[in-house]
C-alpha positions as CSV (number, residue, x, y, z in Angstrom):
1,M,-55.9,-30.3,-0.3
2,S,-59.1,-29.6,-2.2
3,K,-59.7,-26.2,-3.8
4,A,-62.7,-24.2,-2.7
5,P,-65.6,-24.5,-5.0
6,N,-66.2,-21.9,-7.7
7,S,-62.9,-20.4,-7.2
8,S,-60.9,-20.8,-10.4
9,N,-58.6,-17.9,-9.4
10,E,-57.7,-19.7,-6.1
11,T,-54.7,-21.9,-5.9
12,D,-53.8,-24.4,-3.3
13,S,-51.0,-22.2,-2.1
14,L,-53.5,-19.3,-1.6
15,I,-55.9,-21.4,0.4
16,R,-53.0,-22.5,2.6
17,R,-51.9,-19.0,3.0
18,L,-55.4,-17.8,4.0
19,A,-55.3,-20.4,6.7
20,G,-52.5,-18.4,8.4
21,P,-49.1,-19.1,9.9
22,S,-50.3,-21.1,12.9
23,T,-51.7,-24.2,11.2
24,G,-49.3,-26.4,13.1
25,K,-50.6,-25.4,16.5
26,A,-51.4,-28.1,19.0
27,G,-55.0,-29.0,19.3
28,L,-55.9,-28.4,15.6
29,A,-57.4,-31.2,13.4
30,K,-54.8,-33.1,11.4
31,D,-56.9,-32.8,8.2
32,Q,-57.7,-29.1,7.9
33,T,-59.1,-29.3,4.3
34,E,-62.7,-28.4,5.3
35,I,-61.5,-25.8,7.8
36,N,-59.3,-24.2,5.1
37,R,-62.2,-24.2,2.6
38,I,-64.4,-22.4,5.1
39,I,-61.7,-19.8,5.8
40,A,-61.2,-19.2,2.0
41,E,-65.0,-18.8,1.6
42,A,-65.3,-16.5,4.6
43,S,-62.4,-14.3,3.4
44,K,-63.7,-13.7,-0.1
45,G,-64.4,-10.1,-0.9
46,S,-62.5,-8.8,2.1
47,K,-59.4,-6.6,2.0
48,F,-57.6,-9.3,3.9
49,Y,-58.3,-11.8,1.1
50,E,-57.0,-9.4,-1.6
51,N,-53.9,-8.7,0.4
52,E,-53.1,-12.4,0.9
53,K,-53.8,-13.1,-2.8
54,R,-51.3,-10.4,-3.7
55,K,-48.7,-11.9,-1.4
56,D,-49.3,-15.3,-2.8
57,Q,-48.9,-14.1,-6.4
58,D,-45.7,-12.3,-5.5
59,L,-44.3,-15.4,-3.9
60,T,-45.3,-17.5,-6.9
61,E,-43.4,-15.1,-9.2
62,R,-40.4,-15.4,-6.9
63,I,-40.5,-19.2,-7.0
64,D,-40.6,-19.0,-10.8
65,K,-37.4,-17.1,-10.8
66,I,-35.8,-19.5,-8.4
67,L,-36.8,-22.5,-10.6
68,K,-35.3,-20.8,-13.7
69,L,-32.1,-20.1,-11.7
70,R,-32.0,-23.8,-10.7
71,D,-32.4,-24.9,-14.3
72,E,-29.5,-22.7,-15.3
73,L,-27.2,-23.8,-12.5
74,T,-27.8,-27.5,-13.0
75,K,-27.6,-27.4,-16.8
76,G,-24.6,-29.6,-17.9
77,V,-23.5,-30.1,-14.2
78,D,-22.3,-33.4,-12.8
79,L,-24.7,-33.5,-9.8
80,R,-23.1,-36.7,-8.5
81,K,-19.9,-34.9,-8.1
82,I,-21.6,-32.1,-6.2
83,E,-23.3,-34.8,-4.0
84,R,-20.0,-36.4,-3.2
85,A,-18.6,-33.0,-2.2
86,T,-21.7,-32.3,0.0
87,D,-21.3,-35.8,1.6
88,V,-17.9,-34.6,2.9
89,L,-19.7,-31.8,4.7
90,L,-22.2,-34.2,6.1
91,K,-19.5,-36.3,7.5
92,E,-17.8,-33.3,9.0
93,F,-21.0,-32.1,10.6
94,E,-21.7,-35.6,12.0
95,E,-18.3,-35.5,13.8
96,Q,-19.4,-32.2,15.5
97,R,-22.5,-33.8,17.0
98,D,-22.7,-33.3,20.7
99,L,-24.9,-35.7,22.7
100,S,-23.6,-34.7,26.2
101,Q,-26.1,-32.0,27.2
102,F,-29.7,-32.4,28.4
103,I,-31.5,-29.5,26.7
104,V,-35.2,-28.8,27.5
105,H,-37.7,-26.6,25.7
106,V,-40.6,-25.7,28.0
107,D,-43.7,-24.2,26.4
108,M,-46.8,-23.1,28.4
109,D,-50.0,-24.6,27.1
110,A,-52.3,-21.9,25.4
111,F,-50.8,-19.4,27.8
112,Y,-53.0,-16.4,27.5
113,A,-56.2,-18.6,27.4
114,S,-55.0,-20.6,30.4
115,V,-54.4,-17.5,32.4
116,E,-57.8,-16.2,31.5
117,L,-59.4,-19.4,32.8
118,L,-57.8,-18.9,36.2
119,F,-59.6,-15.6,36.5
120,N,-62.8,-16.6,34.7
121,P,-63.5,-20.3,35.4
122,I,-66.9,-20.1,33.8
123,L,-65.0,-20.3,30.4
124,K,-63.9,-23.8,31.1
125,G,-65.1,-26.3,28.5
126,K,-66.2,-23.4,26.2
127,P,-64.6,-22.3,22.9
128,F,-63.1,-18.9,23.5
129,A,-60.3,-16.7,22.0
130,V,-58.2,-13.9,23.4
131,G,-58.3,-10.7,21.3
132,Y,-60.8,-9.2,18.9
133,G,-59.5,-7.9,15.6
134,V,-56.7,-10.4,15.4
135,L,-56.6,-13.2,17.9
136,T,-53.6,-13.6,20.1
137,T,-54.5,-17.2,21.1
138,A,-57.4,-19.6,21.3
139,S,-58.4,-22.2,23.9
140,Y,-58.1,-25.9,23.0
141,D,-61.9,-26.1,22.8
142,A,-61.8,-23.4,20.1
143,R,-58.9,-25.0,18.3
144,K,-61.0,-28.0,17.6
145,F,-63.0,-25.8,15.2
146,G,-59.8,-24.5,13.5
147,V,-59.6,-21.2,15.5
148,R,-56.0,-20.2,16.1
149,S,-53.7,-17.3,16.9
150,G,-53.1,-14.7,14.2
151,M,-56.6,-15.3,12.8
152,P,-59.0,-12.3,12.1
153,G,-61.9,-12.4,14.5
154,F,-64.6,-12.4,11.7
155,I,-63.1,-15.6,10.2
156,A,-62.9,-17.3,13.7
157,K,-66.6,-16.6,14.2
158,K,-67.4,-18.3,10.9
159,L,-65.5,-21.4,12.0
160,C,-67.1,-21.3,15.4
161,P,-70.3,-19.4,15.7
162,D,-70.4,-19.9,19.5
163,L,-66.9,-18.5,19.9
164,I,-66.5,-16.2,23.0
165,F,-64.1,-13.3,22.6
166,V,-62.1,-12.2,25.7
167,A,-60.1,-9.0,25.9
168,N,-56.3,-9.1,26.3
169,N,-54.9,-8.4,29.8
170,F,-51.2,-8.1,29.3
171,S,-50.3,-7.0,32.8
172,R,-51.9,-10.3,34.0
173,Y,-49.9,-12.4,31.5
174,S,-46.7,-10.6,32.4
175,D,-47.1,-11.2,36.1
176,M,-47.8,-14.9,35.5
177,S,-44.9,-15.2,33.1
178,K,-42.5,-13.9,35.8
179,K,-43.7,-16.6,38.2
180,V,-43.2,-19.3,35.7
181,M,-39.8,-18.1,34.7
182,T,-38.7,-18.0,38.3
183,I,-39.5,-21.7,38.6
184,F,-37.6,-22.5,35.5
185,E,-34.5,-20.6,36.8
186,R,-34.4,-22.9,39.8
187,Y,-33.3,-25.7,37.4
188,D,-31.1,-23.6,35.2
189,P,-30.1,-20.0,36.4
190,D,-28.8,-19.4,32.9
191,M,-32.0,-20.4,31.1
192,C,-32.9,-18.5,27.9
193,A,-36.4,-17.1,27.8
194,A,-37.8,-17.3,24.2
195,G,-40.9,-15.2,25.0
196,C,-43.2,-14.7,27.9
197,D,-44.4,-18.4,27.7
198,E,-41.5,-20.5,26.6
199,G,-37.8,-21.0,27.1
200,Y,-34.7,-23.2,26.9
201,L,-33.0,-24.9,29.8
202,N,-29.8,-26.9,30.1
203,I,-30.5,-29.3,33.0
204,T,-27.3,-31.3,32.7
205,S,-25.7,-29.9,35.8
206,Y,-28.9,-30.0,37.8
207,C,-29.4,-33.7,37.0
208,N,-25.8,-34.6,37.9
209,E,-25.9,-32.7,41.2
210,H,-29.2,-34.2,42.2
211,N,-28.7,-37.7,40.8
212,M,-31.8,-37.4,38.6
213,T,-32.7,-38.6,35.1
214,P,-33.7,-35.9,32.6
215,D,-37.2,-37.3,32.5
216,A,-37.6,-37.1,36.3
217,C,-36.3,-33.6,36.4
218,V,-38.7,-32.4,33.7
219,E,-41.6,-34.1,35.4
220,E,-40.6,-32.2,38.6
221,I,-40.5,-28.9,36.7
222,R,-43.9,-29.4,35.2
223,K,-45.3,-30.5,38.6
224,R,-43.9,-27.4,40.3
225,V,-45.4,-25.1,37.6
226,Q,-48.8,-26.6,38.0
227,E,-48.7,-26.6,41.8
228,E,-47.6,-23.0,42.1
229,T,-49.4,-21.4,39.2
230,K,-52.3,-23.8,38.3
231,L,-51.0,-23.7,34.7
232,T,-49.7,-26.6,32.7
233,V,-46.5,-26.7,30.6
234,S,-45.3,-29.1,27.9
235,A,-41.6,-30.0,27.4
236,G,-39.2,-31.6,25.0
237,I,-35.9,-33.2,26.0
238,A,-33.2,-33.5,23.4
239,P,-29.4,-32.9,22.8
240,N,-29.9,-29.5,21.3
241,K,-32.3,-26.5,21.2
242,M,-33.8,-27.2,17.7
243,L,-34.7,-30.8,18.6
244,A,-36.0,-29.8,22.0
245,K,-38.4,-27.3,20.6
246,I,-39.7,-29.8,18.0
247,C,-40.2,-32.4,20.8
248,S,-42.0,-30.0,23.1
249,D,-44.9,-30.1,20.6
250,K,-45.2,-33.9,20.4
251,N,-47.3,-34.5,23.6
252,K,-49.1,-31.2,24.0
253,P,-50.9,-30.2,26.1
254,N,-49.4,-31.0,29.5
255,G,-47.0,-33.7,28.4
256,Q,-43.3,-34.3,27.6
257,F,-41.3,-36.1,25.0
258,H,-37.7,-37.4,25.3
259,L,-35.9,-38.0,22.1
260,S,-33.3,-40.8,22.2
261,F,-29.7,-39.5,22.5
262,D,-28.5,-41.6,19.6
263,S,-27.4,-40.3,16.2
264,K,-29.2,-42.9,14.2
265,A,-32.4,-42.5,16.2
266,I,-32.2,-38.7,15.7
267,I,-31.7,-39.0,11.9
268,A,-34.6,-41.4,11.7
269,F,-36.8,-39.0,13.8
270,M,-35.9,-36.1,11.4
271,H,-36.4,-38.2,8.2
272,D,-40.2,-38.0,7.9
273,L,-40.6,-34.7,9.8
274,S,-42.4,-31.9,7.9
275,I,-39.9,-29.2,7.0
276,R,-42.4,-26.7,8.5
277,K,-41.9,-28.2,11.9
278,V,-38.3,-27.0,12.0
279,P,-37.6,-23.7,13.9
280,G,-36.2,-21.2,11.5
281,I,-38.3,-22.4,8.5
282,G,-41.5,-20.3,8.0
283,R,-44.4,-20.7,5.7
284,V,-42.6,-18.7,2.9
285,N,-39.5,-20.9,3.3
286,E,-41.8,-23.9,3.2
287,R,-43.1,-23.0,-0.2
288,L,-39.7,-22.2,-1.5
289,L,-38.4,-25.6,-0.4
290,D,-41.5,-27.4,-1.7
291,S,-40.9,-25.9,-5.1
292,I,-37.6,-27.9,-5.4
293,G,-39.1,-31.1,-4.0
294,I,-38.3,-30.7,-0.3
295,K,-41.3,-31.5,1.9
296,T,-39.6,-33.4,4.7
297,C,-36.2,-33.3,6.4
298,G,-35.3,-36.5,4.6
299,D,-35.8,-34.8,1.3
300,I,-32.9,-32.5,2.1
301,F,-30.5,-35.3,1.5
302,I,-32.1,-36.2,-1.9
303,H,-31.8,-32.7,-3.2
304,R,-28.5,-31.8,-1.5
305,A,-26.7,-31.1,-4.8
306,V,-29.3,-28.4,-5.8
307,I,-29.2,-26.9,-2.3
308,S,-25.4,-26.7,-2.6
309,L,-25.6,-24.9,-5.9
310,M,-28.3,-22.6,-4.5
311,D,-26.7,-22.0,-1.2
312,K,-27.5,-18.3,-1.2
313,Q,-31.2,-19.0,-1.6
314,F,-31.6,-22.0,0.8
315,G,-28.6,-22.1,3.2
316,L,-26.6,-25.3,2.6
317,H,-25.1,-25.6,6.1
318,F,-28.4,-24.9,7.9
319,L,-30.3,-27.5,5.9
320,L,-27.6,-30.2,6.1
321,R,-27.5,-29.8,9.9
322,T,-31.3,-29.9,10.0
323,H,-31.3,-33.2,8.1
324,L,-28.9,-34.6,10.6
325,G,-30.7,-33.1,13.6
326,I,-27.6,-31.1,14.6
327,A,-28.0,-27.6,16.1
328,S,-26.7,-25.4,18.9
329,N,-26.9,-26.6,22.5
330,V,-25.7,-23.3,24.0
331,V,-28.2,-22.0,26.5
332,H,-27.7,-18.6,28.1
333,P,-29.8,-15.5,28.8
334,I,-30.1,-13.1,26.0
335,Q,-27.4,-10.5,26.3
336,R,-28.2,-6.8,26.0
337,E,-25.7,-6.4,23.2
338,E,-27.7,-9.0,21.2
339,R,-30.7,-6.9,21.0
340,K,-31.2,-5.4,17.5
341,S,-34.2,-3.1,17.9
342,I,-36.9,-1.7,20.3
343,G,-40.3,-0.7,19.2
344,S,-44.0,-0.4,19.8
345,E,-47.1,-0.8,17.6
346,R,-50.8,-1.0,17.9
347,T,-53.6,-2.5,15.8
348,F,-57.1,-1.0,15.8
349,N,-60.2,-0.8,13.6
350,P,-59.4,1.1,10.4
351,I,-59.1,4.9,10.9
352,D,-58.9,7.5,8.1
353,D,-59.1,10.7,10.3
354,K,-55.7,12.4,10.3
355,E,-55.9,13.8,13.8
356,K,-57.0,10.5,15.3
357,L,-54.1,8.7,13.5
358,L,-51.6,11.3,14.8
359,Q,-53.0,10.8,18.3
360,K,-52.3,7.1,18.0
361,L,-48.8,7.9,16.8
362,E,-48.2,10.2,19.7
363,E,-49.4,7.5,22.2
364,I,-47.0,5.0,20.6
365,S,-44.2,7.6,20.7
366,V,-44.7,8.2,24.5
367,E,-44.8,4.4,25.1
368,L,-41.7,3.8,23.1
369,K,-39.8,6.7,24.7
370,E,-40.7,5.4,28.2
371,D,-39.7,1.9,27.3
372,M,-36.3,3.1,26.0
373,A,-35.6,5.3,29.0
374,R,-36.6,2.6,31.4
375,N,-34.3,0.0,29.7
376,G,-31.5,2.3,28.9
377,W,-31.5,2.4,25.1
378,T,-31.1,5.0,22.4
379,G,-30.6,4.5,18.7
380,R,-29.7,6.0,15.3
381,T,-32.4,4.9,12.9
382,I,-36.2,5.3,13.3
383,T,-38.7,3.3,11.3
384,L,-42.3,4.2,10.9
385,K,-44.4,1.1,10.2
386,Y,-48.0,1.2,9.2
387,K,-50.6,-1.2,7.7
388,L,-53.3,0.0,5.4
389,D,-56.9,-1.1,5.8
390,T,-56.1,-3.4,2.8
391,Y,-53.7,-5.2,5.2
392,Q,-50.7,-4.1,3.1
393,G,-47.7,-3.2,5.2
394,M,-45.5,-0.2,4.5
395,S,-42.5,1.4,6.2
396,R,-40.5,4.6,6.1
397,I,-37.0,5.0,7.6
398,R,-35.0,8.0,8.8
399,G,-31.5,8.1,10.3
400,Q,-31.5,10.3,13.4
401,V,-29.0,10.4,16.3
402,M,-30.7,10.4,19.7
403,R,-28.3,10.9,22.6
404,S,-30.7,11.2,25.4
405,L,-34.4,10.7,25.1
406,D,-35.0,12.2,28.5
407,N,-34.0,15.6,27.1
408,E,-35.8,15.3,23.8
409,E,-39.5,15.3,24.6
410,G,-41.6,14.6,21.6
411,R,-38.7,13.9,19.3
412,L,-39.9,10.4,18.4
413,F,-43.4,11.8,17.6
414,K,-42.0,14.6,15.5
415,I,-39.9,12.2,13.4
416,G,-42.8,9.8,13.1
417,K,-45.1,12.6,12.1
418,D,-42.7,13.9,9.5
419,L,-42.6,10.4,7.9
420,L,-46.4,9.9,8.1
421,L,-47.8,13.2,6.9
422,P,-46.5,13.0,3.3
423,E,-48.4,9.7,2.9
424,F,-51.9,11.1,3.5
425,P,-54.7,10.4,2.7
426,L,-54.4,7.1,4.5
427,K,-56.7,4.6,6.1
428,L,-54.8,2.5,8.6
429,R,-55.3,-0.5,10.9
430,L,-51.8,-0.6,12.4
431,I,-49.2,1.9,13.2
432,G,-45.8,1.6,15.0
433,L,-42.4,3.0,15.5
434,R,-39.1,1.1,15.8
435,V,-35.6,2.2,16.7
436,T,-32.6,0.3,15.4
437,K,-28.8,0.7,15.4
438,L,-29.1,0.7,19.2
439,K,-26.7,2.1,21.7
440,D,-26.7,0.8,25.3
441,L,-26.7,3.7,27.7
442,R,-26.0,1.4,30.6
443,S,-22.7,0.1,29.2
444,S,-19.5,2.0,29.9
445,E,-17.6,3.2,26.8
446,P,-15.2,0.4,25.6
447,I,-11.5,1.0,26.1
448,S,-9.9,1.4,22.8
449,G,-6.5,2.2,21.3
450,I,-3.3,1.9,23.3
451,K,-5.2,2.4,26.6
452,R,-6.5,-1.1,26.6
453,F,-3.0,-2.5,26.8
454,F,-2.6,-0.8,30.2
455,E,-5.7,-2.5,31.6
456,P,-4.3,-5.7,33.3
457,G,-6.0,-8.8,32.0
458,K,-9.0,-7.0,30.5
459,G,-7.8,-7.1,26.9
460,E,-7.3,-10.9,27.1
461,Q,-10.6,-11.5,28.9
462,S,-12.5,-9.4,26.3
463,E,-10.9,-11.2,23.4
464,S,-11.6,-14.6,25.0
465,K,-15.2,-13.7,25.6
466,R,-15.5,-12.4,22.0
467,Q,-14.1,-15.6,20.6
468,K,-16.6,-17.7,22.6
469,T,-19.5,-15.5,21.4
470,V,-18.4,-15.8,17.8
471,A,-18.0,-19.6,18.1
472,A,-21.4,-19.9,19.7
473,S,-23.1,-17.9,16.9
474,E,-21.3,-19.5,13.9
475,W,-24.1,-21.9,13.1
476,E,-27.0,-20.5,11.2
477,E,-30.3,-21.0,13.1
478,T,-32.6,-20.0,10.3
479,M,-32.9,-20.2,6.5
480,P,-31.7,-17.2,4.5
481,G,-34.3,-14.4,4.6
482,F,-36.4,-16.0,7.4
483,H,-36.9,-12.8,9.2
484,E,-37.4,-10.7,6.1
485,D,-40.1,-13.1,4.9
486,D,-41.9,-13.1,8.2
487,D,-44.9,-10.9,7.2
488,T,-47.0,-11.6,10.3
489,D,-47.7,-8.9,12.9
490,L,-46.4,-9.1,16.4
491,P,-45.7,-12.6,17.8
492,E,-48.2,-14.0,20.3
493,D,-46.5,-12.6,23.4
494,Q,-46.0,-9.2,21.9
495,A,-49.4,-8.3,20.4
496,R,-50.9,-5.1,21.7
497,P,-54.4,-4.6,20.3
498,E,-56.4,-1.5,20.8
499,E,-58.8,-2.9,23.3
500,H,-56.3,-2.9,26.2
501,P,-53.6,-0.4,27.1
502,P,-50.0,-1.6,27.1
503,A,-48.7,-3.1,30.3
504,P,-45.9,-1.2,31.9
505,T,-43.6,-4.2,31.9
506,T,-40.3,-4.9,30.2
507,R,-40.7,-7.1,27.1
508,P,-38.4,-10.1,26.8
509,P,-35.1,-8.7,25.4
510,N,-34.9,-11.5,22.8
511,S,-38.3,-10.7,21.3
512,E,-38.1,-8.8,18.1
513,P,-41.3,-8.2,16.2
514,A,-41.3,-8.9,12.5
515,R,-39.3,-6.3,10.6
516,P,-41.1,-4.0,8.1
517,S,-40.8,-5.4,4.6
518,Q,-38.8,-2.3,3.3
519,E,-36.5,-2.1,6.2
520,A,-32.8,-2.9,5.5
521,V,-32.1,-6.0,7.6
522,K,-28.6,-6.6,8.7
523,V,-27.5,-9.9,10.2
524,S,-24.2,-11.3,11.2
525,I,-23.3,-14.2,9.0
526,K,-20.1,-16.0,8.0
527,P,-19.1,-16.3,4.3
528,R,-21.0,-19.2,2.8
529,S,-19.5,-22.6,1.8
530,T,-19.8,-21.9,-1.9
531,V,-17.1,-19.2,-1.7
532,L,-13.6,-20.3,-2.6
533,R,-11.4,-18.7,0.1
534,K,-8.0,-18.9,1.6
535,A,-7.5,-19.7,5.2
536,P,-7.2,-16.4,7.1
537,A,-3.9,-15.4,8.6
538,A,-3.4,-16.2,12.2
539,T,-3.0,-12.5,13.0
540,S,-6.2,-11.4,11.2
541,V,-8.7,-9.3,13.3
542,K,-12.4,-9.7,13.0
543,A,-14.7,-6.7,13.1
544,S,-18.2,-5.7,12.0
545,Q,-18.0,-4.7,8.3
546,D,-20.7,-3.8,5.8
547,C,-20.8,-5.5,2.4
548,P,-21.2,-2.8,-0.3
549,I,-23.1,-5.2,-2.6
550,C,-25.8,-6.8,-0.4
551,G,-25.6,-4.4,2.6
552,K,-25.3,-7.1,5.2
553,T,-23.1,-6.7,8.3
554,L,-20.5,-9.4,8.8
555,L,-18.2,-10.2,11.7
556,T,-15.1,-10.9,9.7
557,D,-11.7,-9.8,8.7
558,N,-10.7,-8.0,5.5
559,Q,-10.0,-11.3,3.7
560,G,-13.4,-12.6,4.7
561,L,-15.1,-9.4,3.5
562,N,-13.3,-9.7,0.2
563,D,-14.5,-13.3,-0.2
564,H,-18.0,-12.3,0.7
565,I,-18.0,-9.5,-2.0
566,D,-16.7,-12.0,-4.5
567,F,-19.6,-14.3,-3.6
568,C,-22.1,-11.4,-4.1
569,L,-20.6,-10.6,-7.5
570,S,-20.1,-14.2,-8.7
571,K,-22.1,-15.5,-11.7
572,G,-24.1,-18.7,-11.4
573,V,-21.9,-20.6,-13.8
574,I,-19.0,-20.6,-11.3
575,L,-21.0,-21.6,-8.3
576,Q,-20.4,-25.2,-8.9
577,A,-16.6,-24.9,-9.0
578,Q,-16.6,-22.7,-6.0
579,S,-18.7,-25.1,-4.0
580,E,-16.6,-28.1,-4.8
581,A,-13.3,-26.2,-4.1
582,S,-14.6,-24.9,-0.8
583,V,-15.8,-28.3,0.5
584,E,-12.6,-30.0,-0.6
585,S,-10.5,-27.3,1.1
586,R,-12.5,-27.7,4.3
587,S,-12.0,-31.5,4.2
588,R,-8.2,-31.1,4.0
589,Q,-8.1,-28.8,7.0
590,P,-7.5,-30.4,10.5
591,K,-10.8,-31.3,12.0
592,S,-11.5,-30.0,15.5
593,K,-14.6,-31.1,17.4
594,R,-16.5,-28.2,18.7
595,K,-18.3,-28.8,21.9
596,G,-21.0,-26.7,23.4
597,H,-22.6,-25.7,20.0
């Protein structure tokens, strides 16, 4: 990609960053060099440009540290030996491949824009975008010029001078989303909504019951959506969710793609696939992988030894499975207990007036309080998130027990105000509140202690359900740090700009806007493969435990926690020995094929 003229301080990485996170959207030109040059030129001198430049420099420094660590870890190491150990893992993963389920990813085509066309047909054939300050989506006619979601409006106008801006109408999108999801549920009552405009279906049972091929079934689904909503949907058919999502983008808009259910065909499909196309690998991860020579999924195999030694940075298991095209094929609705947070935020034109900003905060507090009360949530930690007019994001956190929001009018606002006031003077373009460490007010208190033994069958049922949940979530679905590195604002189906009041509808429970950069992120993980660990005793009990070193929450027993702490404290020079020992130990254990992953 060419550098913008007269821009000696600009790097290729900065120009790509300025282009935004949605450069892979359907309908955009394959060669975006000229588009990116215009974006870079239009951005110069703006606060947006300076903020993106700062982030690019920070990431460059991070990459330098990773490369130094790589050089230290590989110095004097027999990489071929590491590769042989990693090949044992690849063989084990291949034996876990499940080709028995027909998984479909359905993705509405330019959803917000398409809904607007239904109510304003005069826009047909014209380039238009939904949103003003930051675009939530763009029509396919606008995408031809490089306009895309997440792009500042002033840059979009530079790319397409005739661009028409349309205000968001979230209640309209929500109503249409419900209609679409109802259609999907006819084919899989246990479908998983991944937002207001996309989802995963397992159509295996439906196809068997109706004697249909997967292709015919998906064609019928798409036909029903178009007949009943006048909207189009694209779909991908594959053996697991990761592949299905990748495939749904192949024939957009209004098309479908069926990946062959053959292991060799799947590996060949993944070989030349850009690493950025993989769900769970964001633009930050893309640069990190590119720094060690990984541009495509085929490159993962070439650099498997380095990935093994740098498991903590890159995620060995996730990347090896990605190379093979193996991922979870478990499809079920998002459970309430899986939700990690609930929040609300707004973007607006920069404001420096204290009273006006406090008014915005109060509006958000009321909205969040009503949302929590309506959905039966309370929590223990409150985070204030705000973004300066320079686009730099900040957050402040306070632990606060809230038993019943109904009886604590204004409490959220008071806490948010206490966190915000010390920061003045401020000029902000975004403000939000988020509650974490949630407690479900709708669930009954779990039976604990000796009482649970007097509940016939419930203890066993709960344990069985827990084991299935743990098994289904064992495989990592993102690279390490994926959520922490996601520095975008709300996802497309969650954006709530100032020009339209929030719709009084429930957000999809699986949607969790990007976490503030300073918020402590806790995720459930299993001890990584580079840790030398003994097999846990058969009587060991797993529970949520916090690591005192890295602060992560793990679902593990005491032995697993000790192993994880050892990993956090370990020096780079012993990573190689640990990796080899762990892989060899796993290869000696009895292999059991896990279905339904």
